[in-house]
C-alpha positions in Angstrom: 1.8 24.9 2.3 0.6 23.0 -0.7 -1.8 20.1 0.1 -2.1 17.2 -2.2 -5.1 14.8 -2.0 -3.8 11.2 -1.6 -7.1 9.6 -2.6 -6.8 7.4 -5.7 -5.3 4.2 -6.9 -2.5 2.7 -4.8 -0.3 -0.3 -5.5 1.5 -2.5 -3.0 3.9 -5.4 -3.0 6.0 -7.5 -0.7 9.4 -5.8 -0.7 11.6 -7.4 -3.3 8.8 -8.9 -5.4 8.3 -7.6 -8.9 4.4 -7.8 -9.0 2.5 -4.8 -7.8 -1.1 -5.5 -6.6 -4.0 -3.1 -6.1 -4.0 -1.7 -2.6 -6.4 0.5 -0.6 -5.3 3.5 1.5 -6.3 3.9 4.2 -6.3 0.2 4.9 -4.0 -2.6 6.0 -1.6 -5.0 4.3 -3.7 -7.9 5.6 -6.9 -6.5 4.2 -5.2 -5.9 0.8 -3.7 -9.4 0.8 -7.2 -10.9 1.5 -8.9 -8.7 -1.1 -6.3 -9.8 -3.7 -6.7 -13.5 -2.9 -3.1 -13.8 -1.6 -4.3 -15.1 1.8 -7.4 -17.0 3.0 -9.7 -15.6 5.7 -7.4 -15.5 8.7 -10.4 -15.9 11.1 -11.3 -19.3 9.6 -9.9 -22.5 11.0 -6.0 -22.6 10.9 -5.7 -19.9 8.2 -4.2 -17.6 10.9 -0.9 -19.3 10.6 -0.5 -18.4 6.9 -1.6 -14.8 7.7 1.0 -14.5 10.5 3.7 -15.8 8.1 2.7 -13.2 5.5 2.7 -10.5 8.2 6.3 -11.2 8.9 7.4 -9.7 5.6 7.9 -6.0 4.7 5.5 -4.3 2.3 5.6 -1.1 0.3 2.9 1.1 -1.2 3.2 3.5 -4.1 1.0 6.0 -5.8 1.7 8.4 -8.6 1.2 12.0 -7.8 0.9 14.8 -10.3 3.0 17.9 -9.7 1.1 21.1 -10.0 3.0 23.3 -12.4 4.5 26.3 -10.7 3.6 25.2 -7.2 6.2 22.5 -6.6 9.9 22.8 -7.2 11.9 20.0 -8.8 13.3 19.0 -5.4 10.5 19.3 -2.9 10.0 17.5 0.4 6.8 15.8 1.4 5.5 15.6 4.9 2.7 13.1 5.7 0.5 13.8 8.7 
């Protein structure tokens, strides 16, 4: 089985949005939103309400992977453990 290192630059966005933001994997959506300035510190005063609202949306992450020539076919399956 071929193993591919998933370290590197990740992007994330709220599903349906057009802007991709820098994300960190492993990590969490809340940490990424806080790091990018999209939410205020949820542990300060009433900021938790805003964080809970943002948590109700779906988010997606992406990262470009380079195919190793000769080791991966055009239609390969990926399994994440």
